[in-house]
Structure formats: C-alpha cells, structure tokens
PDB file of N, CA, C and O in Angstrom:
ATOM      1  N   UNK A   1     -11.694 -11.146 -22.825  1.00  0.00           N
ATOM      2  CA  UNK A   1     -12.711 -11.110 -21.802  1.00  0.00           C
ATOM      3  C   UNK A   1     -13.233  -9.694 -21.651  1.00  0.00           C
ATOM      4  O   UNK A   1     -12.465  -8.732 -21.682  1.00  0.00           O
ATOM      5  N   UNK A   2     -14.514  -9.575 -21.490  1.00  0.00           N
ATOM      6  CA  UNK A   2     -15.103  -8.267 -21.247  1.00  0.00           C
ATOM      7  C   UNK A   2     -14.789  -7.808 -19.843  1.00  0.00           C
ATOM      8  O   UNK A   2     -14.624  -8.622 -18.934  1.00  0.00           O
ATOM      9  N   UNK A   3     -14.708  -6.499 -19.666  1.00  0.00           N
ATOM     10  CA  UNK A   3     -14.534  -5.960 -18.330  1.00  0.00           C
ATOM     11  C   UNK A   3     -15.874  -6.004 -17.627  1.00  0.00           C
ATOM     12  O   UNK A   3     -16.883  -5.550 -18.164  1.00  0.00           O
ATOM     13  N   UNK A   4     -15.880  -6.548 -16.437  1.00  0.00           N
ATOM     14  CA  UNK A   4     -17.103  -6.694 -15.673  1.00  0.00           C
ATOM     15  C   UNK A   4     -16.954  -5.994 -14.345  1.00  0.00           C
ATOM     16  O   UNK A   4     -15.861  -5.933 -13.781  1.00  0.00           O
ATOM     17  N   UNK A   5     -18.044  -5.473 -13.854  1.00  0.00           N
ATOM     18  CA  UNK A   5     -18.118  -5.022 -12.476  1.00  0.00           C
ATOM     19  C   UNK A   5     -18.569  -6.249 -11.695  1.00  0.00           C
ATOM     20  O   UNK A   5     -19.570  -6.876 -12.040  1.00  0.00           O
ATOM     21  N   UNK A   6     -17.841  -6.585 -10.656  1.00  0.00           N
ATOM     22  CA  UNK A   6     -18.171  -7.785  -9.909  1.00  0.00           C
ATOM     23  C   UNK A   6     -19.405  -7.545  -9.058  1.00  0.00           C
ATOM     24  O   UNK A   6     -19.396  -6.727  -8.138  1.00  0.00           O
ATOM     25  N   UNK A   7     -20.468  -8.274  -9.382  1.00  0.00           N
ATOM     26  CA  UNK A   7     -21.720  -8.176  -8.637  1.00  0.00           C
ATOM     27  C   UNK A   7     -21.733  -9.247  -7.557  1.00  0.00           C
ATOM     28  O   UNK A   7     -20.858 -10.112  -7.526  1.00  0.00           O
ATOM     29  N   UNK A   8     -22.716  -9.192  -6.677  1.00  0.00           N
ATOM     30  CA  UNK A   8     -22.773 -10.089  -5.533  1.00  0.00           C
ATOM     31  C   UNK A   8     -22.684 -11.558  -5.939  1.00  0.00           C
ATOM     32  O   UNK A   8     -21.898 -12.304  -5.354  1.00  0.00           O
ATOM     33  N   UNK A   9     -23.468 -11.988  -6.923  1.00  0.00           N
ATOM     34  CA  UNK A   9     -23.440 -13.392  -7.323  1.00  0.00           C
ATOM     35  C   UNK A   9     -22.086 -13.771  -7.906  1.00  0.00           C
ATOM     36  O   UNK A   9     -21.647 -14.911  -7.756  1.00  0.00           O
ATOM     37  N   UNK A  10     -21.414 -12.824  -8.574  1.00  0.00           N
ATOM     38  CA  UNK A  10     -20.096 -13.090  -9.137  1.00  0.00           C
ATOM     39  C   UNK A  10     -19.056 -13.244  -8.029  1.00  0.00           C
ATOM     40  O   UNK A  10     -18.149 -14.068  -8.138  1.00  0.00           O
ATOM     41  N   UNK A  11     -19.186 -12.451  -6.964  1.00  0.00           N
ATOM     42  CA  UNK A  11     -18.265 -12.564  -5.831  1.00  0.00           C
ATOM     43  C   UNK A  11     -18.383 -13.952  -5.231  1.00  0.00           C
ATOM     44  O   UNK A  11     -17.378 -14.584  -4.907  1.00  0.00           O
ATOM     45  N   UNK A  12     -19.605 -14.421  -5.084  1.00  0.00           N
ATOM     46  CA  UNK A  12     -19.827 -15.748  -4.512  1.00  0.00           C
ATOM     47  C   UNK A  12     -19.210 -16.802  -5.424  1.00  0.00           C
ATOM     48  O   UNK A  12     -18.581 -17.743  -4.939  1.00  0.00           O
ATOM     49  N   UNK A  13     -19.379 -16.660  -6.731  1.00  0.00           N
ATOM     50  CA  UNK A  13     -18.809 -17.634  -7.664  1.00  0.00           C
ATOM     51  C   UNK A  13     -17.292 -17.632  -7.616  1.00  0.00           C
ATOM     52  O   UNK A  13     -16.668 -18.688  -7.722  1.00  0.00           O
ATOM     53  N   UNK A  14     -16.682 -16.446  -7.455  1.00  0.00           N
ATOM     54  CA  UNK A  14     -15.217 -16.382  -7.355  1.00  0.00           C
ATOM     55  C   UNK A  14     -14.752 -17.171  -6.138  1.00  0.00           C
ATOM     56  O   UNK A  14     -13.870 -18.023  -6.250  1.00  0.00           O
ATOM     57  N   UNK A  15     -15.332 -16.898  -4.992  1.00  0.00           N
ATOM     58  CA  UNK A  15     -14.939 -17.586  -3.764  1.00  0.00           C
ATOM     59  C   UNK A  15     -15.229 -19.082  -3.867  1.00  0.00           C
ATOM     60  O   UNK A  15     -14.417 -19.900  -3.434  1.00  0.00           O
ATOM     61  N   UNK A  16     -16.378 -19.444  -4.437  1.00  0.00           N
ATOM     62  CA  UNK A  16     -16.742 -20.857  -4.569  1.00  0.00           C
ATOM     63  C   UNK A  16     -15.758 -21.587  -5.479  1.00  0.00           C
ATOM     64  O   UNK A  16     -15.366 -22.716  -5.184  1.00  0.00           O
ATOM     65  N   UNK A  17     -15.359 -20.961  -6.570  1.00  0.00           N
ATOM     66  CA  UNK A  17     -14.398 -21.582  -7.487  1.00  0.00           C
ATOM     67  C   UNK A  17     -13.083 -21.852  -6.761  1.00  0.00           C
ATOM     68  O   UNK A  17     -12.483 -22.913  -6.926  1.00  0.00           O
ATOM     69  N   UNK A  18     -12.643 -20.892  -5.961  1.00  0.00           N
ATOM     70  CA  UNK A  18     -11.398 -21.045  -5.205  1.00  0.00           C
ATOM     71  C   UNK A  18     -11.522 -22.183  -4.194  1.00  0.00           C
ATOM     72  O   UNK A  18     -10.652 -23.050  -4.118  1.00  0.00           O
ATOM     73  N   UNK A  19     -12.602 -22.176  -3.424  1.00  0.00           N
ATOM     74  CA  UNK A  19     -12.804 -23.207  -2.401  1.00  0.00           C
ATOM     75  C   UNK A  19     -12.918 -24.586  -3.055  1.00  0.00           C
ATOM     76  O   UNK A  19     -12.329 -25.550  -2.568  1.00  0.00           O
ATOM     77  N   UNK A  20     -13.669 -24.685  -4.151  1.00  0.00           N
ATOM     78  CA  UNK A  20     -13.832 -25.965  -4.850  1.00  0.00           C
ATOM     79  C   UNK A  20     -12.521 -26.490  -5.416  1.00  0.00           C
ATOM     80  O   UNK A  20     -12.356 -27.697  -5.596  1.00  0.00           O
ATOM     81  N   UNK A  21     -11.590 -25.584  -5.697  1.00  0.00           N
ATOM     82  CA  UNK A  21     -10.268 -25.983  -6.181  1.00  0.00           C
ATOM     83  C   UNK A  21      -9.343 -26.364  -5.020  1.00  0.00           C
ATOM     84  O   UNK A  21      -8.204 -26.777  -5.234  1.00  0.00           O
ATOM     85  N   UNK A  22      -9.848 -26.221  -3.786  1.00  0.00           N
ATOM     86  CA  UNK A  22      -9.048 -26.573  -2.620  1.00  0.00           C
ATOM     87  C   UNK A  22      -7.991 -25.538  -2.278  1.00  0.00           C
ATOM     88  O   UNK A  22      -6.972 -25.852  -1.662  1.00  0.00           O
ATOM     89  N   UNK A  23      -8.246 -24.288  -2.688  1.00  0.00           N
ATOM     90  CA  UNK A  23      -7.273 -23.220  -2.465  1.00  0.00           C
ATOM     91  C   UNK A  23      -7.772 -22.225  -1.423  1.00  0.00           C
ATOM     92  O   UNK A  23      -8.974 -21.996  -1.291  1.00  0.00           O
ATOM     93  N   UNK A  24      -6.854 -21.654  -0.704  1.00  0.00           N
ATOM     94  CA  UNK A  24      -7.183 -20.579   0.223  1.00  0.00           C
ATOM     95  C   UNK A  24      -6.877 -19.249  -0.455  1.00  0.00           C
ATOM     96  O   UNK A  24      -6.225 -19.206  -1.498  1.00  0.00           O
ATOM     97  N   UNK A  25      -7.349 -18.181   0.142  1.00  0.00           N
ATOM     98  CA  UNK A  25      -7.009 -16.857  -0.371  1.00  0.00           C
ATOM     99  C   UNK A  25      -5.508 -16.648  -0.337  1.00  0.00           C
ATOM    100  O   UNK A  25      -4.946 -16.023  -1.237  1.00  0.00           O
ATOM    101  N   UNK A  26      -4.850 -17.169   0.698  1.00  0.00           N
ATOM    102  CA  UNK A  26      -3.390 -17.050   0.806  1.00  0.00           C
ATOM    103  C   UNK A  26      -2.696 -17.811  -0.321  1.00  0.00           C
ATOM    104  O   UNK A  26      -1.686 -17.345  -0.848  1.00  0.00           O
ATOM    105  N   UNK A  27      -3.230 -18.986  -0.700  1.00  0.00           N
ATOM    106  CA  UNK A  27      -2.654 -19.748  -1.816  1.00  0.00           C
ATOM    107  C   UNK A  27      -2.703 -18.941  -3.104  1.00  0.00           C
ATOM    108  O   UNK A  27      -1.710 -18.832  -3.823  1.00  0.00           O
ATOM    109  N   UNK A  28      -3.874 -18.376  -3.384  1.00  0.00           N
ATOM    110  CA  UNK A  28      -4.039 -17.579  -4.607  1.00  0.00           C
ATOM    111  C   UNK A  28      -3.092 -16.379  -4.578  1.00  0.00           C
ATOM    112  O   UNK A  28      -2.402 -16.094  -5.557  1.00  0.00           O
ATOM    113  N   UNK A  29      -3.070 -15.689  -3.449  1.00  0.00           N
ATOM    114  CA  UNK A  29      -2.212 -14.505  -3.321  1.00  0.00           C
ATOM    115  C   UNK A  29      -0.749 -14.863  -3.562  1.00  0.00           C
ATOM    116  O   UNK A  29      -0.040 -14.144  -4.266  1.00  0.00           O
ATOM    117  N   UNK A  30      -0.299 -15.965  -2.982  1.00  0.00           N
ATOM    118  CA  UNK A  30       1.096 -16.388  -3.139  1.00  0.00           C
ATOM    119  C   UNK A  30       1.404 -16.683  -4.603  1.00  0.00           C
ATOM    120  O   UNK A  30       2.422 -16.232  -5.129  1.00  0.00           O
ATOM    121  N   UNK A  31       0.535 -17.434  -5.254  1.00  0.00           N
ATOM    122  CA  UNK A  31       0.750 -17.785  -6.666  1.00  0.00           C
ATOM    123  C   UNK A  31       0.749 -16.558  -7.571  1.00  0.00           C
ATOM    124  O   UNK A  31       1.482 -16.503  -8.558  1.00  0.00           O
ATOM    125  N   UNK A  32      -0.079 -15.577  -7.228  1.00  0.00           N
ATOM    126  CA  UNK A  32      -0.203 -14.379  -8.065  1.00  0.00           C
ATOM    127  C   UNK A  32       0.742 -13.262  -7.643  1.00  0.00           C
ATOM    128  O   UNK A  32       0.803 -12.210  -8.280  1.00  0.00           O
ATOM    129  N   UNK A  33       1.491 -13.508  -6.541  1.00  0.00           N
ATOM    130  CA  UNK A  33       2.416 -12.507  -6.015  1.00  0.00           C
ATOM    131  C   UNK A  33       1.682 -11.208  -5.649  1.00  0.00           C
ATOM    132  O   UNK A  33       2.118 -10.101  -5.962  1.00  0.00           O
ATOM    133  N   UNK A  34       0.544 -11.409  -4.968  1.00  0.00           N
ATOM    134  CA  UNK A  34      -0.270 -10.302  -4.475  1.00  0.00           C
ATOM    135  C   UNK A  34      -0.477 -10.495  -2.987  1.00  0.00           C
ATOM    136  O   UNK A  34      -0.147 -11.547  -2.440  1.00  0.00           O
ATOM    137  N   UNK A  35      -1.016  -9.492  -2.337  1.00  0.00           N
ATOM    138  CA  UNK A  35      -1.331  -9.650  -0.917  1.00  0.00           C
ATOM    139  C   UNK A  35      -2.641 -10.422  -0.775  1.00  0.00           C
ATOM    140  O   UNK A  35      -3.505 -10.382  -1.651  1.00  0.00           O
ATOM    141  N   UNK A  36      -2.765 -11.123   0.348  1.00  0.00           N
ATOM    142  CA  UNK A  36      -4.014 -11.832   0.626  1.00  0.00           C
ATOM    143  C   UNK A  36      -5.165 -10.836   0.691  1.00  0.00           C
ATOM    144  O   UNK A  36      -6.284 -11.144   0.283  1.00  0.00           O
ATOM    145  N   UNK A  37      -4.887  -9.643   1.205  1.00  0.00           N
ATOM    146  CA  UNK A  37      -5.905  -8.604   1.314  1.00  0.00           C
ATOM    147  C   UNK A  37      -6.486  -8.252  -0.062  1.00  0.00           C
ATOM    148  O   UNK A  37      -7.676  -7.958  -0.173  1.00  0.00           O
ATOM    149  N   UNK A  38      -5.664  -8.280  -1.092  1.00  0.00           N
ATOM    150  CA  UNK A  38      -6.145  -8.016  -2.448  1.00  0.00           C
ATOM    151  C   UNK A  38      -7.183  -9.051  -2.862  1.00  0.00           C
ATOM    152  O   UNK A  38      -8.228  -8.708  -3.416  1.00  0.00           O
ATOM    153  N   UNK A  39      -6.885 -10.324  -2.589  1.00  0.00           N
ATOM    154  CA  UNK A  39      -7.812 -11.399  -2.951  1.00  0.00           C
ATOM    155  C   UNK A  39      -9.108 -11.255  -2.153  1.00  0.00           C
ATOM    156  O   UNK A  39     -10.202 -11.413  -2.696  1.00  0.00           O
ATOM    157  N   UNK A  40      -8.976 -10.956  -0.866  1.00  0.00           N
ATOM    158  CA  UNK A  40     -10.150 -10.743  -0.011  1.00  0.00           C
ATOM    159  C   UNK A  40     -11.017  -9.634  -0.592  1.00  0.00           C
ATOM    160  O   UNK A  40     -12.238  -9.775  -0.675  1.00  0.00           O
ATOM    161  N   UNK A  41     -10.392  -8.536  -0.992  1.00  0.00           N
ATOM    162  CA  UNK A  41     -11.140  -7.401  -1.540  1.00  0.00           C
ATOM    163  C   UNK A  41     -11.793  -7.735  -2.877  1.00  0.00           C
ATOM    164  O   UNK A  41     -12.885  -7.240  -3.157  1.00  0.00           O
ATOM    165  N   UNK A  42     -11.168  -8.551  -3.704  1.00  0.00           N
ATOM    166  CA  UNK A  42     -11.804  -8.999  -4.944  1.00  0.00           C
ATOM    167  C   UNK A  42     -13.059  -9.787  -4.616  1.00  0.00           C
ATOM    168  O   UNK A  42     -14.128  -9.549  -5.179  1.00  0.00           O
ATOM    169  N   UNK A  43     -12.911 -10.726  -3.699  1.00  0.00           N
ATOM    170  CA  UNK A  43     -14.033 -11.614  -3.385  1.00  0.00           C
ATOM    171  C   UNK A  43     -15.157 -10.892  -2.648  1.00  0.00           C
ATOM    172  O   UNK A  43     -16.302 -11.343  -2.667  1.00  0.00           O
ATOM    173  N   UNK A  44     -14.839  -9.785  -2.007  1.00  0.00           N
ATOM    174  CA  UNK A  44     -15.874  -8.977  -1.352  1.00  0.00           C
ATOM    175  C   UNK A  44     -16.439  -7.933  -2.302  1.00  0.00           C
ATOM    176  O   UNK A  44     -17.408  -7.253  -1.963  1.00  0.00           O
ATOM    177  N   UNK A  45     -15.849  -7.793  -3.489  1.00  0.00           N
ATOM    178  CA  UNK A  45     -16.316  -6.814  -4.461  1.00  0.00           C
ATOM    179  C   UNK A  45     -15.894  -5.388  -4.156  1.00  0.00           C
ATOM    180  O   UNK A  45     -16.440  -4.442  -4.723  1.00  0.00           O
ATOM    181  N   UNK A  46     -14.924  -5.226  -3.263  1.00  0.00           N
ATOM    182  CA  UNK A  46     -14.454  -3.879  -2.936  1.00  0.00           C
ATOM    183  C   UNK A  46     -13.586  -3.305  -4.043  1.00  0.00           C
ATOM    184  O   UNK A  46     -13.595  -2.098  -4.287  1.00  0.00           O
ATOM    185  N   UNK A  47     -12.839  -4.169  -4.708  1.00  0.00           N
ATOM    186  CA  UNK A  47     -12.040  -3.778  -5.864  1.00  0.00           C
ATOM    187  C   UNK A  47     -12.183  -4.870  -6.919  1.00  0.00           C
ATOM    188  O   UNK A  47     -12.496  -6.016  -6.596  1.00  0.00           O
ATOM    189  N   UNK A  48     -11.956  -4.517  -8.159  1.00  0.00           N
ATOM    190  CA  UNK A  48     -12.030  -5.475  -9.258  1.00  0.00           C
ATOM    191  C   UNK A  48     -10.632  -5.829  -9.739  1.00  0.00           C
ATOM    192  O   UNK A  48      -9.776  -4.952  -9.859  1.00  0.00           O
ATOM    193  N   UNK A  49     -10.394  -7.104 -10.014  1.00  0.00           N
ATOM    194  CA  UNK A  49      -9.109  -7.474 -10.602  1.00  0.00           C
ATOM    195  C   UNK A  49      -9.022  -6.964 -12.033  1.00  0.00           C
ATOM    196  O   UNK A  49     -10.034  -6.783 -12.709  1.00  0.00           O
ATOM    197  N   UNK A  50      -7.791  -6.737 -12.477  1.00  0.00           N
ATOM    198  CA  UNK A  50      -7.579  -6.424 -13.890  1.00  0.00           C
ATOM    199  C   UNK A  50      -7.896  -7.686 -14.683  1.00  0.00           C
ATOM    200  O   UNK A  50      -7.819  -8.788 -14.140  1.00  0.00           O
ATOM    201  N   UNK A  51      -8.250  -7.546 -15.953  1.00  0.00           N
ATOM    202  CA  UNK A  51      -8.615  -8.733 -16.743  1.00  0.00           C
ATOM    203  C   UNK A  51      -7.559  -9.842 -16.698  1.00  0.00           C
ATOM    204  O   UNK A  51      -7.911 -11.013 -16.558  1.00  0.00           O
ATOM    205  N   UNK A  52      -6.279  -9.496 -16.812  1.00  0.00           N
ATOM    206  CA  UNK A  52      -5.231 -10.522 -16.778  1.00  0.00           C
ATOM    207  C   UNK A  52      -5.170 -11.194 -15.407  1.00  0.00           C
ATOM    208  O   UNK A  52      -4.924 -12.396 -15.314  1.00  0.00           O
ATOM    209  N   UNK A  53      -5.391 -10.427 -14.355  1.00  0.00           N
ATOM    210  CA  UNK A  53      -5.395 -10.994 -13.010  1.00  0.00           C
ATOM    211  C   UNK A  53      -6.579 -11.936 -12.841  1.00  0.00           C
ATOM    212  O   UNK A  53      -6.438 -13.019 -12.272  1.00  0.00           O
ATOM    213  N   UNK A  54      -7.735 -11.532 -13.329  1.00  0.00           N
ATOM    214  CA  UNK A  54      -8.920 -12.379 -13.221  1.00  0.00           C
ATOM    215  C   UNK A  54      -8.718 -13.678 -13.990  1.00  0.00           C
ATOM    216  O   UNK A  54      -9.100 -14.749 -13.516  1.00  0.00           O
ATOM    217  N   UNK A  55      -8.117 -13.586 -15.179  1.00  0.00           N
ATOM    218  CA  UNK A  55      -7.852 -14.783 -15.967  1.00  0.00           C
ATOM    219  C   UNK A  55      -6.925 -15.737 -15.216  1.00  0.00           C
ATOM    220  O   UNK A  55      -7.144 -16.948 -15.218  1.00  0.00           O
ATOM    221  N   UNK A  56      -5.891 -15.192 -14.574  1.00  0.00           N
ATOM    222  CA  UNK A  56      -4.970 -16.028 -13.812  1.00  0.00           C
ATOM    223  C   UNK A  56      -5.680 -16.654 -12.609  1.00  0.00           C
ATOM    224  O   UNK A  56      -5.477 -17.831 -12.312  1.00  0.00           O
ATOM    225  N   UNK A  57      -6.506 -15.875 -11.921  1.00  0.00           N
ATOM    226  CA  UNK A  57      -7.295 -16.394 -10.791  1.00  0.00           C
ATOM    227  C   UNK A  57      -8.119 -17.591 -11.261  1.00  0.00           C
ATOM    228  O   UNK A  57      -8.146 -18.628 -10.599  1.00  0.00           O
ATOM    229  N   UNK A  58      -8.783 -17.448 -12.392  1.00  0.00           N
ATOM    230  CA  UNK A  58      -9.613 -18.528 -12.936  1.00  0.00           C
ATOM    231  C   UNK A  58      -8.777 -19.743 -13.302  1.00  0.00           C
ATOM    232  O   UNK A  58      -9.184 -20.876 -13.044  1.00  0.00           O
ATOM    233  N   UNK A  59      -7.611 -19.519 -13.904  1.00  0.00           N
ATOM    234  CA  UNK A  59      -6.734 -20.647 -14.248  1.00  0.00           C
ATOM    235  C   UNK A  59      -6.319 -21.404 -12.993  1.00  0.00           C
ATOM    236  O   UNK A  59      -6.330 -22.634 -12.968  1.00  0.00           O
ATOM    237  N   UNK A  60      -5.953 -20.657 -11.949  1.00  0.00           N
ATOM    238  CA  UNK A  60      -5.546 -21.294 -10.691  1.00  0.00           C
ATOM    239  C   UNK A  60      -6.689 -22.108 -10.088  1.00  0.00           C
ATOM    240  O   UNK A  60      -6.458 -23.138  -9.454  1.00  0.00           O
ATOM    241  N   UNK A  61      -7.908 -21.646 -10.286  1.00  0.00           N
ATOM    242  CA  UNK A  61      -9.093 -22.328  -9.750  1.00  0.00           C
ATOM    243  C   UNK A  61      -9.655 -23.361 -10.714  1.00  0.00           C
ATOM    244  O   UNK A  61     -10.656 -24.011 -10.414  1.00  0.00           O
ATOM    245  N   UNK A  62      -9.012 -23.517 -11.874  1.00  0.00           N
ATOM    246  CA  UNK A  62      -9.456 -24.474 -12.896  1.00  0.00           C
ATOM    247  C   UNK A  62     -10.879 -24.170 -13.361  1.00  0.00           C
ATOM    248  O   UNK A  62     -11.696 -25.076 -13.527  1.00  0.00           O
ATOM    249  N   UNK A  63     -11.161 -22.889 -13.567  1.00  0.00           N
ATOM    250  CA  UNK A  63     -12.495 -22.464 -14.018  1.00  0.00           C
ATOM    251  C   UNK A  63     -12.370 -21.591 -15.252  1.00  0.00           C
ATOM    252  O   UNK A  63     -11.408 -20.837 -15.395  1.00  0.00           O
ATOM    253  N   UNK A  64     -13.331 -21.694 -16.132  1.00  0.00           N
ATOM    254  CA  UNK A  64     -13.432 -20.824 -17.291  1.00  0.00           C
ATOM    255  C   UNK A  64     -13.983 -19.481 -16.805  1.00  0.00           C
ATOM    256  O   UNK A  64     -15.006 -19.457 -16.119  1.00  0.00           O
ATOM    257  N   UNK A  65     -13.330 -18.364 -17.142  1.00  0.00           N
ATOM    258  CA  UNK A  65     -13.829 -17.061 -16.681  1.00  0.00           C
ATOM    259  C   UNK A  65     -15.295 -16.821 -17.016  1.00  0.00           C
ATOM    260  O   UNK A  65     -16.011 -16.208 -16.225  1.00  0.00           O
ATOM    261  N   UNK A  66     -15.751 -17.288 -18.161  1.00  0.00           N
ATOM    262  CA  UNK A  66     -17.149 -17.086 -18.537  1.00  0.00           C
ATOM    263  C   UNK A  66     -18.111 -17.830 -17.617  1.00  0.00           C
ATOM    264  O   UNK A  66     -19.259 -17.414 -17.464  1.00  0.00           O
ATOM    265  N   UNK A  67     -17.666 -18.913 -17.008  1.00  0.00           N
ATOM    266  CA  UNK A  67     -18.525 -19.666 -16.084  1.00  0.00           C
ATOM    267  C   UNK A  67     -18.788 -18.861 -14.812  1.00  0.00           C
ATOM    268  O   UNK A  67     -19.863 -18.967 -14.222  1.00  0.00           O
ATOM    269  N   UNK A  68     -17.823 -18.067 -14.391  1.00  0.00           N
ATOM    270  CA  UNK A  68     -17.998 -17.266 -13.181  1.00  0.00           C
ATOM    271  C   UNK A  68     -18.951 -16.113 -13.445  1.00  0.00           C
ATOM    272  O   UNK A  68     -19.709 -15.720 -12.558  1.00  0.00           O
ATOM    273  N   UNK A  69     -18.922 -15.561 -14.662  1.00  0.00           N
ATOM    274  CA  UNK A  69     -19.740 -14.393 -14.950  1.00  0.00           C
ATOM    275  C   UNK A  69     -21.044 -14.702 -15.667  1.00  0.00           C
ATOM    276  O   UNK A  69     -21.705 -13.784 -16.152  1.00  0.00           O
ATOM    277  N   UNK A  70     -21.435 -15.985 -15.748  1.00  0.00           N
ATOM    278  CA  UNK A  70     -22.753 -16.275 -16.321  1.00  0.00           C
ATOM    279  C   UNK A  70     -23.836 -15.751 -15.402  1.00  0.00           C
ATOM    280  O   UNK A  70     -23.724 -15.884 -14.183  1.00  0.00           O
ATOM    281  N   UNK A  71     -24.862 -15.171 -15.943  1.00  0.00           N
ATOM    282  CA  UNK A  71     -25.977 -14.745 -15.088  1.00  0.00           C
ATOM    283  C   UNK A  71     -26.508 -15.932 -14.289  1.00  0.00           C
ATOM    284  O   UNK A  71     -26.564 -17.049 -14.804  1.00  0.00           O
ATOM    285  N   UNK A  72     -26.891 -15.702 -13.051  1.00  0.00           N
ATOM    286  CA  UNK A  72     -27.301 -16.796 -12.171  1.00  0.00           C
ATOM    287  C   UNK A  72     -28.443 -17.626 -12.730  1.00  0.00           C
ATOM    288  O   UNK A  72     -28.527 -18.820 -12.442  1.00  0.00           O
ATOM    289  N   UNK A  73     -29.316 -17.033 -13.515  1.00  0.00           N
ATOM    290  CA  UNK A  73     -30.426 -17.823 -14.040  1.00  0.00           C
ATOM    291  C   UNK A  73     -29.955 -18.828 -15.094  1.00  0.00           C
ATOM    292  O   UNK A  73     -30.711 -19.728 -15.462  1.00  0.00           O
ATOM    293  N   UNK A  74     -28.732 -18.692 -15.579  1.00  0.00           N
ATOM    294  CA  UNK A  74     -28.212 -19.622 -16.584  1.00  0.00           C
ATOM    295  C   UNK A  74     -27.297 -20.672 -15.982  1.00  0.00           C
ATOM    296  O   UNK A  74     -26.876 -21.588 -16.689  1.00  0.00           O
ATOM    297  N   UNK A  75     -26.976 -20.569 -14.694  1.00  0.00           N
ATOM    298  CA  UNK A  75     -26.039 -21.529 -14.100  1.00  0.00           C
ATOM    299  C   UNK A  75     -26.759 -22.623 -13.380  1.00  0.00           C
ATOM    300  O   UNK A  75     -26.123 -23.517 -12.821  1.00  0.00           O
TER     301      UNK A  75
END
C-alpha cells in the first residue's frame, strides 16, 4: 500500500467504513490494542496510521484499503 496523507474525504470514508461494519471507535481500538483517542485522531486526520495499522483497520471494517483511498470522483 502506498503511504497516503489522509485528506478530508478519506477521513469520512474511514469513519463510514467503521460505522457500516457496525463497529465503534472503542471496538477498533480494543481489537488493535490502541487507545480510542488514537482512532479518533486517525478519523479526524490529526495523525496518520502506519500502513500496517491502516491495513488492520480496513480488515476489521471488511473494506479493501484501496476503496477508502479512491478519489471521490471515482467512488
């Protein structure tokens, strides 16, 4: 996976993928052994997850990482 800077539309897609999977930020944090604040900051774009962390986030949400980072005009 390429390293991406999380832009506004990508933040929305991250949160939407989580919500659509029926997961809370606390659920993701617990599964990844991270603080909920870390997940909140990812979804707000304050910090970026490492590639392996992002891949795990996507797996937990049942989403392909490339689907989250597709340009909005292609989704």
